[in-house]
N, C-alpha and C positions, 0 to 999 in steps of 0.2 A: 738672310738677314733676319734677326729676331726683332719683331715689333712689339713684344710684350712691354707694357708700361711706357709706350711711346709718348703719351700725353700726360704722364704723371707729373711732369715738371710744371704743368699749368694748373693754377688753383681752380677749384670748382666755383661756378658762378650760380648763385641762387636765383630763383624767379624774381625775388624782391629786388635784387641788384640789377637784373635786366630791366625791370620796370622803371627803376630810378634813373637808369642811364637813358632810357627812351624819353622819360618825362623831361629830363634836362635838355635833350636834343630838340624837343618840341618848342622850347623857348617860350613857355607860357601858355601854349595852346592846351586845351583840355584833352587829356588822354582818352577818356571814354568817348567824347564827341568826335574826336579826330580819327581814332584808329579802331575803335570797337564798333562793329556793325551787327545788326540783328537780322537773322534769316527769317524766311517765311514761317518757319516752325517755332519761332520765338527763342531761338538759341543765339546767345551773344557770342560772336566770334572774336577772339582776341588776336592781336597782331603777332603773338608768339606763344608757343607752348613749351612746357618744361616737364622734366620727369616728375616733378612734384604734382603735376596734373593727374598722374596715374595713381596717386596714393589713395588707398581705400576704395578703389573701383575695380570690379572684376573685369577680366578680359577673356575673350574667347578666341582660340586659335583653331584653324582647320588641321586635320590630320596631315602628317608630313607627306603622305602619298597622294594627296588630293591633286587632281588634274582637271582640266576643262576641255570640252570638245567643241569643234567647229560645226555649227548647225546650219541647215538651210531648209526653208519651208517649200512645200510642194502642194499645190491645189489639185485634188483628185477629181476634177470634173470629167476627165477622160482617163480611164484606168490604164489604157495602153500607153498614152503619152506620159502619164505620171510614172509608170514603170520605167520607160525609156529614160526619162529625166533622172530618176533615182539612180539608175545604173551609171549614167554619165557622170553625175556629180560626185558619186562615191569614188570614182576613178580619179577625180580632180582634188581630192583632199578632204571632202566632207565626211565628218565622223558621226553626225547625228542628223536624222531625217525627221522633219516636222510635217506630218501629213494633215491637211485640212479635208475632212470627209463631208461632202455636202448632203448626201442622201443615203438611204438604206440599201440601195441597189448596188453599191460598190462590191466588186468581185475581188476579195482580198487575196485569193490564190493567184489571180492574174497580176495583182498589184506587186506581189513579192516574188514573181517569177524571176529566177536567176539571181536574186539578191541574197547574199550570204550575210545573215545578221550578226555573225561573230565580229566583235569589235565595234559594232554599231550601236547607237542608242536611238530608240524609236519613240517619237512623240506623236500624239493624235489630238486633233480638235474636231469634235463632232457637232454638226448642225442639227442633230436629232438625238432622241433618247429612245432606243428600242432594244429589247433584251436579246432577241435571237441573233441579229447580225453582229452585235458586240460579243456575244458568247462564242460565235464562230471565229471571230478574230482572236479572242483570248486563247481558244483551243489551238489555232494555227500558230500563234506566238509561242505557246508552250512546246509544241512539236518542234519548232525551230530553235528552241532554247534562247529566245531573244530577250533582251532587256528593253522593257517598254513602259511608257507612261500614257494612260488613256485620257487623263485630264477630264474626267466626268465632273462637271461643275454646274449643278442645278441653279445655285444662287447667282452665279454670274449671268446665266441666261435670263433669270428673273430681273436682275438689275439692269441688264442691257435692253431686253425686249419688253419688259413690263408684264410678262406672263410666264407661267410654268410651261414646260414642254407639253404636259397633259393637264394635270392638276397637282396640287401640293401632295396629296396622299399617295397618288399613283407614282409620282416622280420619286418619292422617298422609298416606296416599296421596291421599285426597280433599282434604285441606288443600293439598297441593302442587299439585294440578290447579287448585284454586280460586284460589290465589295467582297462577298464571300468567294468570288472567283480569283481574287488577287493572290499574288505570291510575293516573295521577297524580290523577285525580278520583274514583276508586273504590277505597277502601281495603278490603281483605279481612279482615285480621287485627285482632282487638281483644284487649286485656288488661283484665280486670275486677278492679280493686283493691277495689271496693266490698264484695266478699265478705269480704275480710280485715278491713276497717274495721268492718263490721257484726258480725263475729264477735268483735271485741275486740282486734284487733292495734293496737299503738301505731304512731305515724307512721313511725318508723324501720323497723319490720317491714313496714308497708304499702309503703314505697318499695323496700326491699331485695327483698321477695318479688315485688313487681310487676316489678322490673328482672330478677330471675332468671327469672320467668315469661316475660317478653319474650325473654330470652336463649335459652330453649328453642326458641322459634319461629325466631329468627335462626340458630341452629345447624342447625335442620331445613331451612329454605328455602335457606340458602347451600350446604349439602351437596348439594342437588338442583339447583344451578345458577341459582336465582332470587336475584339479589343486588342489582343496582344500583338497583332500584326497590322500595322497601319502606315504603310509608306504613303507619302503625299508629295505632290509636285506643286511648286509655286511658280507662276509665270509673272515676271517682273519687268515693267517698262523702266528703262534707265534714261534719265534726263541729263542735262549738260552741267549740273553743279558737281564738278568732278569728285572732290573729296567727300562731299555729303553723300553722293550716290554709292561710293565705296562703303561708307559707314552704314548706309541703309541696308545693303545686302548682308553685311556682317550682323547687323542688329536683327534682321529677319530670322536668320538661322538660329541665333541666340534665343530669341523670343519663342520660336517654335519648340526648341528643345525644352525650354522651361515649361511651356504649356503641356507638351506631351508627357512630361514627367509627372504632372499633376494627375494625369489619368493612369499612371503606372505603365506608360508605353515608352519603350526605348526604340525610337524610330527617327533616324535622321531624315531631313527633307532633301528633295532635289530641287534645285533652282534653275529654271530656264529664263535667261535674260535676253531682252530684245530692246533696241533703241526706241525711245519715245517717238510718237508721231506729232506730239503737241508742239514741238519747236521746229518742225521741218517747214521749209519754204518752197513756194512754187516759183517765185521770181528769179532768185539767184540760186538755182537748184544744185550747182556744184558745191556750194557751201555745205550742203547736207552731208557730203563725204567727210568734211572736217568734224562735224557734230557727231556722226555715227562712230568715227574712229575714237573720239574722246569717250563716248558713252560705252563702247565695247571695252575700252581699257578699264573704265570704272568697274564694269561687270566682272572682268577677270580678276582685278585686284580685290574686289569684294568677296570673291569666292564662289561665283556662279559655276554650276556644273556644266551647263551648255550655253553658248552664246550664239544666237541666231541673228545675224546682222540684217539691217533694213536697207534695201536698195535706195540710192539717192533720189530716184523718181517714183518711189512707192506710193506717194500720196496722189499721183495722177496717172500711174500706169499699174494695171493689175498684174501684169507679168511682162517682164522685159529681160531678155537673155543677157544683154550687155550690162544692164544695171545689176543683175544678180551675180554676174561674173566679177564685177568690181567689188560688190559687197563681200563675196566669198574670199576674194584675194586680200581684202583688208584684214580679215581674220587670219588668213594663212601667213600674211606678212608679220602680224603681231606674234603669232605662235612660233613660226620657223625662223624668221629673220630678227624679230625683236626680242627673242628669248623670253617670251611670256609663258612658256610651258609651266614653269614653276612660280610664276609671278604672283599667284594668290598668297604666297607666304610673305611677300614684300611688305605688305601693310601691317603685319603683326608687330605690335609694340611701338608703332609710330604714335607719338604723343597726341598730335592733332586728331588723327583718325580714331584712335582708341577713345579719346575724350568725346568726340562726336558720336561714336557708336553708343557709348554709355548714355549720353543725353537723349539721343533719339529713342533708345530702348526704354528708358525710364518714362519719357513723355508719352510714348505709345502705350505703355502699360497702364498709365493713369487714364488715358482716353479709352482703352479697352475695358477697364473696370467700370467706367461711366456707362459705356454701351451695354455691358452685361447687367448693370444695376437698373438700367432703363427698360430691361426686358429682352435683351439680346439683339444680335445684329439683324436677324430676319424681321423682328418686330420694328426696329428702327428704320429699316429699309421700307417697310410697308407704310409707315407713318410719314415717310418723306424726310426724316431727320438727317439721314446720311446724305441725301441729295442736296439738302439745303446747306449743310456745312461745307460740302465740296464746292458748291456754287459760290459761297462766300470766299473760299480760298482762291478759287479761279479768278474771281473779280478783283481780289486784292493783288494777285500776281499780274493781271492785265494792267491794272492801274500803275503799278511800279514799272512795268515795261513801257507804258505810254509816257511816263515821266522820265524815262531814260535811266532809271535806277537799276534796271535789269537789262543787260546787253547780252544778246546771244552770241555764241562763238561764231566769228566770221562776219558779223554784221557791223557795218560802218555807221557810226552815229551821224556822220557828216555826209549826207546823201547829195548826189549831183542833181540840182534843181532842173537841169536841162534834160534829164533822163525821163522821157514821157512814156516809156514802155510800160512801166508799173501802172500809170494812170489808165492806159488803154486796157491792160489786163484786168484791172479792177472792175471794168464794165462787164467782164465775162469770167467771174471767179470760178465757175465750175465747167469751164470749156473742156469738151472732150477732144480726144485725139482726132476723131473723124471730122470735127469741125475746124481743124487747124487750117485747111485750105480755104475755107470760106470766111474765117474770122481773123486768125493770127497772121497768116502770110500776106493778105492784102494790107494790113496795118504796117507790117515790116516794109513792104514795097513802097508804101506811101511815105514812110519816114525816110527811107533811102533816097527817094526821089526829091523830097524836100531838102535833104542834106546836100544832094548833088546840085540842086538849083541854087542853094545858098552859097556853096563853094564857087559856082560859076559867077554869081553876082559879086562876090568878094574879089575874085580874080580880076573882074572888069574894073 
């Protein structure tokens, strides 16, 4: 059956006609007050979008062969255990390994024993900055012809810890030497935007500060003669605002390409996406699986290269085999059963998403220029300007949440007043698993006994 021209018999409807019809159906209610809402980023979201919204705005599409990989993080506290875990999870469908390296004593030969890096993407997060161990790792990765991202991020360490690894001058000297070791397959520099998102920055701030963050590295390495080859990795935390998060990741790639072009560099970025910790709950922890699924879908549709899911209990368990298996299977279901293998192309040309992408990118570019005019990101960070702006955004978000204007996925606005478990847990907000038997279980037993006694009285 030939479907060419199937809808030609229907007349085209303009955006103006749609709006007139909506206003008529509102029966006197104000269109803007009733149906248009403003996001935390200052973007007015309309009730409908039309092809006219894409007039005169550029769009950015991923290459047709773009794909994403299933990632899982591994803490390398014990090299042997980390190696065993890596071998196990690569047999279960994991395509990218994200190693957290806590100290300089890590034996990388032992870590990669038996691991075939072909077809794998390797990511690293270092808790230190030292030349010799990282040089040995790079040499090993080159021998194995591995594709890897070292994510050396001095500024993230400064923003998170308040100090350099050594001092500003030495850190940058080490960075310059490490960058010279990089290849097209081994990316040295990373920019961690997740810190800003988890601290409460809105999406415009995340993009602008991430871009200014990356610009500091571009300024540094180009001034030291390292220019033409500059692969970079962005780590992005994804929240629950589904369509906005898709647009955020699209805008990030677009902004990076624009910035790199100004330096005469042709270098596409790699994006590692992970669900936000900011909206995860301790009380009704199974809800976290709903949130991470939505967030992983946003990451895929936005065009992330690797998605590393967060276990439902990650905020109160450092490592849990069951939680990690569920997190891994969420991604495998999306990829293998949900046909999300080519899903990054689905968002291309969508009126709403393309419009959001353009607005986020434009607003981020304006803020980026303000940061640069004020002396650059590093200077703004040292003066506390970045921290102050993020704090203001976080407080605004918290206020809207408290007023019920922001409702997280899976959260019921109408809570059961008889449910006192939440009140009990609030007395112990940072309770450890080891304290469960002395704190949580006695509370549960007490509540069960009270319920049993009440039932007995009612029966009598």
